[in-house]
Backbone as JSON Lines, residues from 0, in Angstrom:
{"i":0,"aa":"M","n":[-7.65,41.78,46.41],"ca":[-7.63,42.34,45.06],"c":[-6.55,41.67,44.21]}
{"i":1,"aa":"Q","n":[-5.41,41.49,44.81],"ca":[-4.29,40.86,44.11],"c":[-4.6,39.39,43.79]}
{"i":2,"aa":"N","n":[-5.24,38.71,44.77],"ca":[-5.6,37.3,44.57],"c":[-6.62,37.17,43.45]}
{"i":3,"aa":"K","n":[-7.57,38.14,43.4],"ca":[-8.6,38.12,42.36],"c":[-7.97,38.29,40.98]}
{"i":4,"aa":"K","n":[-6.99,39.22,40.91],"ca":[-6.3,39.45,39.65],"c":[-5.53,38.21,39.21]}
{"i":5,"aa":"K","n":[-4.88,37.56,40.17],"ca":[-4.11,36.33,39.9],"c":[-5.02,35.23,39.42]}
{"i":6,"aa":"S","n":[-6.21,35.15,40.05],"ca":[-7.19,34.12,39.67],"c":[-7.67,34.34,38.25]}
{"i":7,"aa":"T","n":[-7.88,35.62,37.89],"ca":[-8.33,35.96,36.54],"c":[-7.3,35.57,35.49]}
{"i":8,"aa":"I","n":[-6.03,35.81,35.81],"ca":[-4.94,35.46,34.89],"c":[-4.88,33.95,34.67]}
{"i":9,"aa":"I","n":[-5.05,33.2,35.75],"ca":[-5.01,31.73,35.68],"c":[-6.17,31.23,34.82]}
{"i":10,"aa":"K","n":[-7.38,31.82,35.07],"ca":[-8.56,31.41,34.29],"c":[-8.36,31.7,32.81]}
{"i":11,"aa":"D","n":[-7.8,32.87,32.51],"ca":[-7.55,33.23,31.11],"c":[-6.54,32.28,30.47]}
{"i":12,"aa":"A","n":[-5.52,31.91,31.23],"ca":[-4.49,30.98,30.72],"c":[-5.11,29.62,30.44]}
{"i":13,"aa":"I","n":[-5.97,29.16,31.36],"ca":[-6.63,27.86,31.18],"c":[-7.54,27.9,29.96]}
{"i":14,"aa":"A","n":[-8.27,29.02,29.8],"ca":[-9.17,29.15,28.66],"c":[-8.39,29.15,27.35]}
{"i":15,"aa":"L","n":[-7.26,29.87,27.33],"ca":[-6.43,29.93,26.14],"c":[-5.86,28.56,25.8]}
{"i":16,"aa":"F","n":[-5.44,27.83,26.84],"ca":[-4.91,26.48,26.63],"c":[-5.99,25.57,26.05]}
{"i":17,"aa":"A","n":[-7.21,25.69,26.6],"ca":[-8.32,24.86,26.13],"c":[-8.63,25.15,24.66]}
{"i":18,"aa":"I","n":[-8.64,26.44,24.3],"ca":[-8.91,26.83,22.92],"c":[-7.83,26.29,21.99]}
{"i":19,"aa":"T","n":[-6.57,26.42,22.42],"ca":[-5.44,25.93,21.61],"c":[-5.53,24.43,21.42]}
{"i":20,"aa":"L","n":[-5.87,23.72,22.51],"ca":[-5.97,22.26,22.46],"c":[-7.06,21.83,21.5]}
{"i":21,"aa":"V","n":[-8.23,22.48,21.6],"ca":[-9.35,22.15,20.72],"c":[-8.98,22.43,19.26]}
{"i":22,"aa":"A","n":[-8.31,23.56,19.03],"ca":[-7.91,23.91,17.66],"c":[-6.92,22.9,17.1]}
{"i":23,"aa":"A","n":[-5.98,22.46,17.95],"ca":[-4.98,21.48,17.51],"c":[-5.63,20.16,17.16]}
{"i":24,"aa":"V","n":[-6.57,19.73,18.01],"ca":[-7.28,18.48,17.76],"c":[-8.08,18.58,16.47]}
{"i":25,"aa":"A","n":[-8.75,19.74,16.28],"ca":[-9.56,19.95,15.08],"c":[-8.7,19.93,13.82]}
{"i":26,"aa":"L","n":[-7.55,20.6,13.9],"ca":[-6.65,20.63,12.75],"c":[-6.12,19.24,12.43]}
{"i":27,"aa":"G","n":[-5.8,18.5,13.49],"ca":[-5.32,17.13,13.29],"c":[-6.38,16.28,12.64]}
{"i":28,"aa":"F","n":[-7.63,16.47,13.05],"ca":[-8.74,15.71,12.5],"c":[-8.94,16.04,11.03]}
{"i":29,"aa":"V","n":[-8.89,17.36,10.73],"ca":[-9.04,17.8,9.34],"c":[-7.91,17.26,8.48]}
{"i":30,"aa":"Y","n":[-6.68,17.28,9.03],"ca":[-5.52,16.77,8.28],"c":[-5.69,15.3,7.94]}
{"i":31,"aa":"E","n":[-6.15,14.52,8.92],"ca":[-6.33,13.08,8.7],"c":[-7.37,12.83,7.6]}
{"i":32,"aa":"I","n":[-8.41,13.68,7.58],"ca":[-9.46,13.52,6.57],"c":[-8.97,13.92,5.18]}
{"i":33,"aa":"T","n":[-8.17,15.01,5.14],"ca":[-7.79,15.58,3.84],"c":[-6.46,15.11,3.28]}
{"i":34,"aa":"K","n":[-5.62,14.45,4.09],"ca":[-4.28,14.11,3.59],"c":[-4.33,13.15,2.41]}
{"i":35,"aa":"G","n":[-5.33,12.24,2.42],"ca":[-5.48,11.31,1.3],"c":[-5.82,12.04,0.02]}
{"i":36,"aa":"P","n":[-6.9,12.85,0.0],"ca":[-7.25,13.6,-1.2],"c":[-6.16,14.58,-1.64]}
{"i":37,"aa":"I","n":[-5.46,15.19,-0.67],"ca":[-4.38,16.12,-1.01],"c":[-3.24,15.38,-1.72]}
{"i":38,"aa":"A","n":[-2.86,14.24,-1.18],"ca":[-1.8,13.44,-1.79],"c":[-2.19,13.0,-3.19]}
{"i":39,"aa":"E","n":[-3.46,12.63,-3.35],"ca":[-3.94,12.2,-4.67],"c":[-3.93,13.36,-5.65]}
{"i":40,"aa":"A","n":[-4.32,14.56,-5.18],"ca":[-4.33,15.75,-6.03],"c":[-2.91,16.11,-6.46]}
{"i":41,"aa":"E","n":[-1.95,16.0,-5.53],"ca":[-0.56,16.3,-5.85],"c":[-0.02,15.32,-6.88]}
{"i":42,"aa":"A","n":[-0.39,14.05,-6.73],"ca":[0.06,13.03,-7.68],"c":[-0.5,13.3,-9.07]}
{"i":43,"aa":"K","n":[-1.77,13.75,-9.13],"ca":[-2.38,14.04,-10.42],"c":[-1.74,15.26,-11.07]}
{"i":44,"aa":"A","n":[-1.4,16.26,-10.25],"ca":[-0.76,17.48,-10.76],"c":[0.6,17.15,-11.35]}
{"i":45,"aa":"K","n":[1.34,16.28,-10.64],"ca":[2.66,15.88,-11.14],"c":[2.51,15.08,-12.43]}
{"i":46,"aa":"A","n":[1.46,14.27,-12.47],"ca":[1.21,13.46,-13.68],"c":[0.94,14.36,-14.88]}
{"i":47,"aa":"E","n":[0.23,15.48,-14.65],"ca":[-0.05,16.42,-15.74],"c":[1.26,16.99,-16.28]}
{"i":48,"aa":"A","n":[2.18,17.29,-15.38],"ca":[3.47,17.85,-15.79],"c":[4.26,16.84,-16.6]}
{"i":49,"aa":"Y","n":[4.1,15.57,-16.28],"ca":[4.84,14.53,-16.98],"c":[4.08,13.95,-18.17]}
{"i":50,"aa":"K","n":[2.8,14.34,-18.31],"ca":[1.99,13.77,-19.38],"c":[2.55,14.11,-20.76]}
{"i":51,"aa":"M","n":[3.27,15.2,-20.85],"ca":[3.87,15.59,-22.13],"c":[4.86,14.53,-22.62]}
{"i":52,"aa":"V","n":[5.46,13.81,-21.69],"ca":[6.45,12.82,-22.1],"c":[5.97,11.38,-21.92]}
{"i":53,"aa":"F","n":[4.81,11.2,-21.27],"ca":[4.27,9.84,-21.08],"c":[2.75,9.95,-21.04]}
{"i":54,"aa":"A","n":[2.15,10.05,-22.22],"ca":[0.72,10.35,-22.35],"c":[-0.17,9.33,-21.65]}
{"i":55,"aa":"E","n":[0.28,8.08,-21.57],"ca":[-0.55,7.03,-20.97],"c":[-0.59,7.11,-19.44]}
{"i":56,"aa":"A","n":[0.32,7.85,-18.85],"ca":[0.39,7.93,-17.38],"c":[-0.75,8.78,-16.84]}
{"i":57,"aa":"K","n":[-1.5,8.22,-15.91],"ca":[-2.58,8.95,-15.25],"c":[-2.2,9.33,-13.82]}
{"i":58,"aa":"L","n":[-1.3,8.58,-13.24],"ca":[-0.81,8.86,-11.89],"c":[0.71,8.76,-11.89]}
{"i":59,"aa":"V","n":[1.34,9.5,-10.98],"ca":[2.79,9.46,-10.86],"c":[3.14,9.2,-9.4]}
{"i":60,"aa":"D","n":[3.91,8.14,-9.17],"ca":[4.31,7.77,-7.81],"c":[5.74,8.23,-7.57]}
{"i":61,"aa":"D","n":[5.88,9.24,-6.72],"ca":[7.22,9.75,-6.4],"c":[7.64,9.34,-4.99]}
{"i":62,"aa":"K","n":[6.93,8.39,-4.4],"ca":[7.18,8.0,-3.01],"c":[7.83,6.62,-2.86]}
{"i":63,"aa":"N","n":[8.18,5.98,-3.97],"ca":[8.78,4.66,-3.87],"c":[10.17,4.75,-3.25]}
{"i":64,"aa":"E","n":[10.36,4.14,-2.11],"ca":[11.61,4.27,-1.35],"c":[12.81,3.7,-2.11]}
{"i":65,"aa":"D","n":[12.61,2.57,-2.79],"ca":[13.72,1.94,-3.51],"c":[14.19,2.82,-4.67]}
{"i":66,"aa":"V","n":[13.23,3.38,-5.4],"ca":[13.58,4.26,-6.52],"c":[14.26,5.52,-6.01]}
{"i":67,"aa":"N","n":[13.72,6.11,-4.96],"ca":[14.3,7.34,-4.41],"c":[15.71,7.11,-3.86]}
{"i":68,"aa":"A","n":[15.93,5.93,-3.28],"ca":[17.26,5.6,-2.78],"c":[18.26,5.53,-3.93]}
{"i":69,"aa":"K","n":[17.81,5.0,-5.06],"ca":[18.67,4.93,-6.25],"c":[18.98,6.33,-6.79]}
{"i":70,"aa":"V","n":[17.97,7.19,-6.76],"ca":[18.17,8.57,-7.21],"c":[19.19,9.27,-6.31]}
{"i":71,"aa":"D","n":[19.07,9.04,-5.01],"ca":[19.99,9.67,-4.05],"c":[21.44,9.26,-4.3]}
{"i":72,"aa":"S","n":[21.63,8.05,-4.8],"ca":[23.0,7.57,-5.05],"c":[23.35,7.6,-6.54]}
{"i":73,"aa":"S","n":[22.54,8.31,-7.33],"ca":[22.71,8.3,-8.78],"c":[24.0,8.98,-9.23]}
{"i":74,"aa":"K","n":[24.52,9.92,-8.44],"ca":[25.74,10.61,-8.83],"c":[26.88,9.62,-9.01]}
{"i":75,"aa":"E","n":[26.99,8.69,-8.07],"ca":[28.04,7.67,-8.15],"c":[27.83,6.76,-9.36]}
{"i":76,"aa":"F","n":[26.56,6.38,-9.59],"ca":[26.25,5.51,-10.74],"c":[26.63,6.21,-12.04]}
{"i":77,"aa":"L","n":[26.19,7.45,-12.2],"ca":[26.45,8.18,-13.44],"c":[27.95,8.4,-13.65]}
{"i":78,"aa":"S","n":[28.65,8.75,-12.58],"ca":[30.09,8.98,-12.68],"c":[30.82,7.72,-13.12]}
{"i":79,"aa":"S","n":[30.41,6.58,-12.56],"ca":[31.06,5.31,-12.89],"c":[30.8,4.88,-14.33]}
{"i":80,"aa":"H","n":[29.75,5.46,-14.94],"ca":[29.42,5.14,-16.33],"c":[29.83,6.26,-17.29]}
{"i":81,"aa":"G","n":[30.57,7.25,-16.78],"ca":[31.1,8.29,-17.64],"c":[30.19,9.49,-17.87]}
{"i":82,"aa":"F","n":[29.06,9.55,-17.15],"ca":[28.13,10.67,-17.33],"c":[28.39,11.74,-16.27]}
{"i":83,"aa":"T","n":[29.51,12.42,-16.41],"ca":[29.94,13.37,-15.38],"c":[29.23,14.72,-15.44]}
{"i":84,"aa":"S","n":[28.54,15.01,-16.54],"ca":[27.86,16.31,-16.66],"c":[26.33,16.16,-16.58]}
{"i":85,"aa":"S","n":[25.88,15.01,-16.12],"ca":[24.44,14.74,-16.04],"c":[24.0,14.56,-14.6]}
{"i":86,"aa":"T","n":[22.78,15.02,-14.31],"ca":[22.2,14.87,-12.98],"c":[20.79,14.3,-13.09]}
{"i":87,"aa":"I","n":[20.5,13.3,-12.28],"ca":[19.14,12.77,-12.18],"c":[18.45,13.53,-11.05]}
{"i":88,"aa":"N","n":[17.51,14.4,-11.39],"ca":[16.83,15.2,-10.37],"c":[15.69,14.45,-9.69]}
{"i":89,"aa":"E","n":[14.94,13.69,-10.48],"ca":[13.79,12.97,-9.94],"c":[13.42,11.83,-10.86]}
{"i":90,"aa":"V","n":[13.0,10.71,-10.27],"ca":[12.47,9.59,-11.04],"c":[11.19,9.12,-10.35]}
{"i":91,"aa":"C","n":[10.12,9.03,-11.12],"ca":[8.83,8.59,-10.58],"c":[8.32,7.4,-11.4]}
{"i":92,"aa":"I","n":[7.46,6.63,-10.77],"ca":[6.83,5.51,-11.47],"c":[5.56,6.03,-12.15]}
{"i":93,"aa":"A","n":[5.46,5.82,-13.46],"ca":[4.27,6.21,-14.21],"c":[3.25,5.07,-14.11]}
{"i":94,"aa":"K","n":[2.02,5.42,-13.74],"ca":[0.99,4.41,-13.54],"c":[-0.28,4.75,-14.3]}
{"i":95,"aa":"D","n":[-1.08,3.69,-14.59],"ca":[-2.38,3.94,-15.21],"c":[-3.4,4.22,-14.11]}
{"i":96,"aa":"E","n":[-4.67,4.4,-14.48],"ca":[-5.7,4.77,-13.51],"c":[-5.88,3.73,-12.42]}
{"i":97,"aa":"A","n":[-5.6,2.46,-12.75],"ca":[-5.76,1.38,-11.78],"c":[-4.55,1.23,-10.88]}
{"i":98,"aa":"G","n":[-3.51,2.05,-11.12],"ca":[-2.31,1.98,-10.29],"c":[-1.27,1.01,-10.79]}
{"i":99,"aa":"N","n":[-1.46,0.48,-12.0],"ca":[-0.48,-0.45,-12.57],"c":[0.71,0.33,-13.14]}
{"i":100,"aa":"A","n":[1.9,-0.14,-12.84],"ca":[3.12,0.52,-13.3],"c":[3.3,0.35,-14.8]}
{"i":101,"aa":"L","n":[3.59,1.46,-15.48],"ca":[3.78,1.45,-16.93],"c":[5.23,1.69,-17.32]}
{"i":102,"aa":"G","n":[5.96,2.36,-16.43],"ca":[7.34,2.72,-16.73],"c":[7.79,3.81,-15.78]}
{"i":103,"aa":"F","n":[8.69,4.64,-16.26],"ca":[9.24,5.72,-15.42],"c":[9.16,7.06,-16.13]}
{"i":104,"aa":"V","n":[8.99,8.12,-15.35],"ca":[9.15,9.49,-15.85],"c":[10.22,10.13,-14.98]}
{"i":105,"aa":"M","n":[10.99,11.01,-15.56],"ca":[12.11,11.55,-14.83],"c":[12.45,12.97,-15.26]}
{"i":106,"aa":"T","n":[13.13,13.67,-14.37],"ca":[13.66,15.0,-14.67],"c":[15.17,14.94,-14.57]}
{"i":107,"aa":"L","n":[15.86,15.47,-15.58],"ca":[17.31,15.41,-15.65],"c":[17.88,16.78,-15.99]}
{"i":108,"aa":"T","n":[19.14,16.97,-15.66],"ca":[19.82,18.21,-16.01],"c":[21.2,17.91,-16.6]}
{"i":109,"aa":"S","n":[21.5,18.58,-17.71],"ca":[22.85,18.53,-18.28],"c":[23.53,19.84,-17.97]}
{"i":110,"aa":"S","n":[24.74,19.76,-17.47],"ca":[25.52,20.98,-17.2],"c":[26.46,21.31,-18.36]}
{"i":111,"aa":"A","n":[26.32,20.55,-19.47],"ca":[27.25,20.7,-20.6],"c":[26.69,21.57,-21.72]}
{"i":112,"aa":"G","n":[25.59,22.26,-21.48],"ca":[25.04,23.12,-22.51],"c":[25.94,24.29,-22.83]}
{"i":113,"aa":"Y","n":[25.81,24.85,-24.0],"ca":[26.63,25.99,-24.4],"c":[26.34,27.19,-23.51]}
{"i":114,"aa":"G","n":[25.07,27.33,-23.08],"ca":[24.69,28.45,-22.24],"c":[24.46,28.07,-20.79]}
{"i":115,"aa":"G","n":[24.91,26.88,-20.4],"ca":[24.73,26.43,-19.02],"c":[23.83,25.21,-18.94]}
{"i":116,"aa":"D","n":[23.1,25.11,-17.84],"ca":[22.27,23.93,-17.6],"c":[21.11,23.81,-18.6]}
{"i":117,"aa":"I","n":[20.85,22.58,-18.99],"ca":[19.67,22.26,-19.8],"c":[18.87,21.22,-19.0]}
{"i":118,"aa":"K","n":[17.64,21.57,-18.67],"ca":[16.8,20.69,-17.84],"c":[15.65,20.17,-18.68]}
{"i":119,"aa":"F","n":[15.37,18.87,-18.56],"ca":[14.28,18.31,-19.34],"c":[13.66,17.1,-18.65]}
{"i":120,"aa":"T","n":[12.46,16.78,-19.09],"ca":[11.79,15.58,-18.58],"c":[11.84,14.51,-19.66]}
{"i":121,"aa":"M","n":[11.66,13.27,-19.23],"ca":[11.78,12.14,-20.15],"c":[10.93,10.99,-19.63]}
{"i":122,"aa":"G","n":[10.35,10.24,-20.53],"ca":[9.57,9.06,-20.15],"c":[10.16,7.8,-20.75]}
{"i":123,"aa":"I","n":[10.14,6.71,-19.98],"ca":[10.65,5.43,-20.48],"c":[9.7,4.33,-20.06]}
{"i":124,"aa":"K","n":[9.23,3.54,-21.02],"ca":[8.31,2.45,-20.73],"c":[9.06,1.27,-20.1]}
{"i":125,"aa":"A","n":[8.27,0.33,-19.57],"ca":[8.87,-0.83,-18.9],"c":[9.68,-1.7,-19.85]}
{"i":126,"aa":"D","n":[9.43,-1.58,-21.16],"ca":[10.21,-2.37,-22.13],"c":[11.46,-1.62,-22.59]}
{"i":127,"aa":"G","n":[11.7,-0.44,-21.99],"ca":[12.89,0.32,-22.33],"c":[12.7,1.36,-23.42]}
{"i":128,"aa":"T","n":[11.48,1.46,-23.96],"ca":[11.22,2.44,-25.02],"c":[11.16,3.85,-24.45]}
{"i":129,"aa":"L","n":[11.94,4.75,-25.04],"ca":[11.91,6.16,-24.64],"c":[10.68,6.79,-25.32]}
{"i":130,"aa":"T","n":[9.75,7.28,-24.53],"ca":[8.52,7.84,-25.1],"c":[8.78,9.19,-25.76]}
{"i":131,"aa":"S","n":[9.38,10.11,-25.01],"ca":[9.75,11.43,-25.57],"c":[10.48,12.23,-24.51]}
{"i":132,"aa":"I","n":[11.01,13.39,-24.91],"ca":[11.63,14.31,-23.97],"c":[10.97,15.68,-24.12]}
{"i":133,"aa":"E","n":[11.03,16.48,-23.08],"ca":[10.48,17.83,-23.12],"c":[11.42,18.77,-22.37]}
{"i":134,"aa":"I","n":[11.96,19.76,-23.07],"ca":[12.86,20.73,-22.44],"c":[12.04,21.65,-21.53]}
{"i":135,"aa":"I","n":[12.47,21.79,-20.28],"ca":[11.73,22.65,-19.34],"c":[12.58,23.84,-18.85]}
{"i":136,"aa":"G","n":[13.85,23.86,-19.23],"ca":[14.68,24.98,-18.83],"c":[16.03,24.97,-19.53]}
{"i":137,"aa":"M","n":[16.39,26.09,-20.14],"ca":[17.7,26.21,-20.79],"c":[17.98,27.66,-21.09]}
{"i":138,"aa":"N","n":[19.24,27.95,-21.42],"ca":[19.66,29.3,-21.77],"c":[20.6,29.24,-22.97]}
{"i":139,"aa":"E","n":[20.16,28.46,-23.99],"ca":[21.0,28.27,-25.16],"c":[20.85,29.43,-26.15]}
{"i":140,"aa":"T","n":[21.77,29.52,-27.09],"ca":[21.82,30.63,-28.03],"c":[20.56,30.73,-28.88]}
{"i":141,"aa":"K","n":[20.01,31.93,-28.94],"ca":[18.8,32.17,-29.72],"c":[19.04,31.85,-31.2]}
{"i":142,"aa":"G","n":[18.13,31.09,-31.76],"ca":[18.24,30.75,-33.18],"c":[19.14,29.56,-33.45]}
{"i":143,"aa":"L","n":[19.88,29.11,-32.43],"ca":[20.77,27.96,-32.6],"c":[20.44,26.88,-31.56]}
{"i":144,"aa":"G","n":[21.13,26.93,-30.42],"ca":[20.92,25.92,-29.4],"c":[19.5,25.86,-28.85]}
{"i":145,"aa":"E","n":[18.79,27.0,-28.88],"ca":[17.41,27.0,-28.38],"c":[16.5,26.09,-29.21]}
{"i":146,"aa":"K","n":[16.96,25.72,-30.4],"ca":[16.18,24.82,-31.26],"c":[16.1,23.4,-30.7]}
{"i":147,"aa":"A","n":[16.79,23.19,-29.58],"ca":[16.69,21.87,-28.92],"c":[15.25,21.6,-28.5]}
{"i":148,"aa":"N","n":[14.48,22.67,-28.34],"ca":[13.08,22.52,-27.95],"c":[12.14,22.39,-29.14]}
{"i":149,"aa":"D","n":[12.71,22.45,-30.35],"ca":[11.89,22.26,-31.56],"c":[11.63,20.77,-31.75]}
{"i":150,"aa":"E","n":[10.44,20.47,-32.24],"ca":[10.08,19.07,-32.48],"c":[11.02,18.39,-33.46]}
{"i":151,"aa":"S","n":[11.56,19.17,-34.38],"ca":[12.46,18.6,-35.39],"c":[13.7,17.99,-34.74]}
{"i":152,"aa":"F","n":[14.07,18.52,-33.56],"ca":[15.21,17.94,-32.84],"c":[14.76,16.95,-31.77]}
{"i":153,"aa":"K","n":[13.99,17.42,-30.8],"ca":[13.63,16.56,-29.67],"c":[12.76,15.37,-30.09]}
{"i":154,"aa":"G","n":[12.04,15.52,-31.2],"ca":[11.2,14.43,-31.69],"c":[11.99,13.22,-32.16]}
{"i":155,"aa":"Q","n":[13.29,13.42,-32.4],"ca":[14.13,12.31,-32.86],"c":[14.28,11.21,-31.81]}
{"i":156,"aa":"Y","n":[14.07,11.57,-30.53],"ca":[14.22,10.58,-29.46],"c":[12.94,9.76,-29.22]}
{"i":157,"aa":"S","n":[11.82,10.27,-29.72],"ca":[10.52,9.69,-29.39],"c":[10.33,8.27,-29.93]}
{"i":158,"aa":"D","n":[9.77,7.44,-29.05],"ca":[9.38,6.06,-29.4],"c":[10.55,5.23,-29.93]}
{"i":159,"aa":"K","n":[11.7,5.45,-29.34],"ca":[12.89,4.69,-29.72],"c":[13.28,3.73,-28.59]}
{"i":160,"aa":"N","n":[13.6,2.51,-28.96],"ca":[14.05,1.52,-27.98],"c":[15.5,1.16,-28.3]}
{"i":161,"aa":"V","n":[16.4,1.93,-27.73],"ca":[17.83,1.72,-27.95],"c":[18.56,1.84,-26.62]}
{"i":162,"aa":"D","n":[19.77,1.33,-26.57],"ca":[20.57,1.45,-25.34],"c":[21.12,2.86,-25.15]}
{"i":163,"aa":"S","n":[21.45,3.51,-26.28],"ca":[21.99,4.87,-26.23],"c":[21.9,5.49,-27.62]}
{"i":164,"aa":"F","n":[22.11,6.81,-27.65],"ca":[22.07,7.54,-28.92],"c":[23.44,8.12,-29.24]}
{"i":165,"aa":"T","n":[23.66,8.34,-30.53],"ca":[24.9,8.97,-31.01],"c":[24.53,10.17,-31.86]}
{"i":166,"aa":"V","n":[25.23,11.27,-31.65],"ca":[24.99,12.48,-32.44],"c":[25.78,12.42,-33.74]}
{"i":167,"aa":"I","n":[25.08,12.69,-34.85],"ca":[25.73,12.76,-36.15],"c":[25.51,14.16,-36.73]}
{"i":168,"aa":"K","n":[26.16,14.48,-37.82],"ca":[26.05,15.8,-38.43],"c":[24.6,16.1,-38.82]}
{"i":169,"aa":"A","n":[24.28,17.38,-38.85],"ca":[22.92,17.8,-39.17],"c":[22.47,17.34,-40.55]}
{"i":170,"aa":"T","n":[23.42,17.26,-41.48],"ca":[23.09,16.91,-42.87],"c":[23.3,15.43,-43.18]}
{"i":171,"aa":"E","n":[23.79,14.69,-42.22],"ca":[24.1,13.28,-42.45],"c":[22.84,12.42,-42.4]}
{"i":172,"aa":"S","n":[22.77,11.45,-43.27],"ca":[21.61,10.55,-43.3],"c":[21.74,9.5,-42.2]}
{"i":173,"aa":"K","n":[20.65,9.23,-41.53],"ca":[20.64,8.24,-40.46],"c":[20.64,6.83,-41.03]}
{"i":174,"aa":"T","n":[21.33,5.95,-40.3],"ca":[21.35,4.53,-40.69],"c":[20.77,3.65,-39.59]}
{"i":175,"aa":"G","n":[20.27,4.3,-38.5],"ca":[19.7,3.53,-37.41],"c":[18.92,4.42,-36.46]}
{"i":176,"aa":"D","n":[18.06,3.8,-35.63],"ca":[17.24,4.54,-34.67],"c":[18.07,5.2,-33.58]}
{"i":177,"aa":"D","n":[19.32,4.77,-33.43],"ca":[20.16,5.3,-32.35],"c":[20.93,6.54,-32.75]}
{"i":178,"aa":"Q","n":[20.63,7.1,-33.91],"ca":[21.35,8.28,-34.38],"c":[20.48,9.54,-34.29]}
{"i":179,"aa":"I","n":[21.1,10.62,-33.86],"ca":[20.43,11.91,-33.7],"c":[21.15,12.95,-34.54]}
{"i":180,"aa":"N","n":[20.42,13.57,-35.46],"ca":[21.01,14.66,-36.25],"c":[21.18,15.89,-35.36]}
{"i":181,"aa":"A","n":[22.4,16.41,-35.32],"ca":[22.68,17.6,-34.51],"c":[21.94,18.81,-35.06]}
{"i":182,"aa":"I","n":[21.7,19.76,-34.19],"ca":[21.15,21.04,-34.61],"c":[22.26,21.78,-35.35]}
{"i":183,"aa":"S","n":[21.99,22.27,-36.54],"ca":[23.0,22.97,-37.32],"c":[23.55,24.16,-36.54]}
{"i":184,"aa":"G","n":[24.86,24.18,-36.34],"ca":[25.51,25.27,-35.62],"c":[25.42,25.15,-34.11]}
{"i":185,"aa":"A","n":[24.9,24.03,-33.62],"ca":[24.74,23.86,-32.17],"c":[25.06,22.43,-31.74]}
{"i":186,"aa":"T","n":[26.24,21.99,-32.15],"ca":[26.66,20.63,-31.81],"c":[26.81,20.44,-30.3]}
{"i":187,"aa":"I","n":[27.27,21.47,-29.6],"ca":[27.46,21.37,-28.15],"c":[26.13,21.11,-27.45]}
{"i":188,"aa":"T","n":[25.12,21.87,-27.85],"ca":[23.78,21.69,-27.27],"c":[23.25,20.3,-27.58]}
{"i":189,"aa":"S","n":[23.4,19.9,-28.83],"ca":[22.91,18.59,-29.27],"c":[23.56,17.47,-28.47]}
{"i":190,"aa":"S","n":[24.86,17.58,-28.28],"ca":[25.61,16.56,-27.54],"c":[25.26,16.58,-26.06]}
{"i":191,"aa":"A","n":[25.0,17.77,-25.52],"ca":[24.65,17.89,-24.1],"c":[23.34,17.18,-23.81]}
{"i":192,"aa":"V","n":[22.33,17.45,-24.64],"ca":[21.03,16.81,-24.45],"c":[21.14,15.31,-24.65]}
{"i":193,"aa":"T","n":[21.8,14.9,-25.71],"ca":[21.92,13.47,-26.02],"c":[22.69,12.72,-24.95]}
{"i":194,"aa":"G","n":[23.75,13.33,-24.44],"ca":[24.53,12.69,-23.39],"c":[23.7,12.44,-22.14]}
{"i":195,"aa":"T","n":[22.84,13.4,-21.79],"ca":[22.03,13.23,-20.59],"c":[20.84,12.32,-20.84]}
{"i":196,"aa":"V","n":[20.33,12.29,-22.07],"ca":[19.32,11.28,-22.43],"c":[19.92,9.89,-22.22]}
{"i":197,"aa":"N","n":[21.15,9.72,-22.68],"ca":[21.84,8.43,-22.52],"c":[22.03,8.09,-21.04]}
{"i":198,"aa":"A","n":[22.3,9.11,-20.24],"ca":[22.45,8.89,-18.8],"c":[21.14,8.39,-18.21]}
{"i":199,"aa":"G","n":[20.04,9.0,-18.63],"ca":[18.72,8.58,-18.16],"c":[18.38,7.16,-18.57]}
{"i":200,"aa":"L","n":[18.71,6.83,-19.82],"ca":[18.47,5.47,-20.31],"c":[19.26,4.44,-19.51]}
{"i":201,"aa":"A","n":[20.53,4.74,-19.27],"ca":[21.39,3.83,-18.51],"c":[20.85,3.64,-17.09]}
{"i":202,"aa":"F","n":[20.42,4.73,-16.49],"ca":[19.91,4.68,-15.11],"c":[18.64,3.84,-15.04]}
{"i":203,"aa":"V","n":[17.69,4.1,-15.93],"ca":[16.43,3.35,-15.9],"c":[16.64,1.89,-16.28]}
{"i":204,"aa":"N","n":[17.52,1.64,-17.23],"ca":[17.81,0.24,-17.59],"c":[18.37,-0.52,-16.39]}
{"i":205,"aa":"D","n":[19.15,0.17,-15.57],"ca":[19.67,-0.45,-14.35],"c":[18.53,-0.74,-13.37]}
{"i":206,"aa":"L","n":[17.58,0.18,-13.27],"ca":[16.42,-0.05,-12.4],"c":[15.64,-1.28,-12.87]}
{"i":207,"aa":"L","n":[15.41,-1.35,-14.19],"ca":[14.63,-2.44,-14.76],"c":[15.35,-3.78,-14.63]}
{"i":208,"aa":"E","n":[16.64,-3.77,-14.83],"ca":[17.43,-5.01,-14.72],"c":[17.43,-5.56,-13.3]}
{"i":209,"aa":"N","n":[17.28,-4.67,-12.33],"ca":[17.3,-5.08,-10.92],"c":[15.92,-5.1,-10.28]}
{"i":210,"aa":"G","n":[14.89,-4.87,-11.08],"ca":[13.52,-4.94,-10.57],"c":[13.16,-3.86,-9.58]}
{"i":211,"aa":"V","n":[13.88,-2.74,-9.62],"ca":[13.61,-1.63,-8.69],"c":[12.32,-0.93,-9.11]}
{"i":212,"aa":"G","n":[11.42,-0.72,-8.17],"ca":[10.13,-0.12,-8.5],"c":[9.1,-1.12,-8.93]}
{"i":213,"aa":"G","n":[9.45,-2.42,-8.82],"ca":[8.49,-3.47,-9.13],"c":[8.36,-3.8,-10.6]}
{"i":214,"aa":"M","n":[9.27,-3.28,-11.42],"ca":[9.24,-3.57,-12.86],"c":[10.54,-4.17,-13.33]}
{"i":215,"aa":"T","n":[10.43,-5.03,-14.34],"ca":[11.62,-5.57,-15.01],"c":[11.39,-5.42,-16.5]}
{"i":216,"aa":"H","n":[12.45,-5.58,-17.29],"ca":[12.33,-5.47,-18.75],"c":[11.27,-6.44,-19.26]}
{"i":217,"aa":"E","n":[10.34,-5.9,-20.05],"ca":[9.29,-6.75,-20.61],"c":[9.82,-7.54,-21.79]}
């Protein structure tokens, strides 16, 4: 009786092992079939998020090892260039439908906002032109610093090809593409965003100058 019970336990264990093995093999097979489409779907979803700042981008490549290595060491780069309140969160290669590189899209954070961190996305073409920026997170003063997300402010950066921007008074007339009129009553916010935009420009210009990501200045 005891031997029969022991035999039953062994048979059940073998059956369970067989079921587990078959399930594991099946899951592995399904993963191999679906990992390509899943990766492509994720890339398209990320591209949608970045499309606001780089309309021509159809795909976004966030897997480039050279670019990611630069992002990982970006704190040292930014610090050495005086951008101590800026963080490069992510940099991806913007591509067209055929997979040709068009430029870069990135997410950045400024810790110098009046109400704390200001997070935004930004696009830069291979020729160094800043396509636009889009605020995705901030806690600036209502009616003042929150206007950083108004087109009247953030639109000043769009389609500009400059090395860096300078903030001028809200009422001051611009004399060049590199000047940004501050938000009235929110100079701190204006300077925080502009400083981190400049950090992004410096970082991407360094990538382009060194051919990182397969692109150089056009």
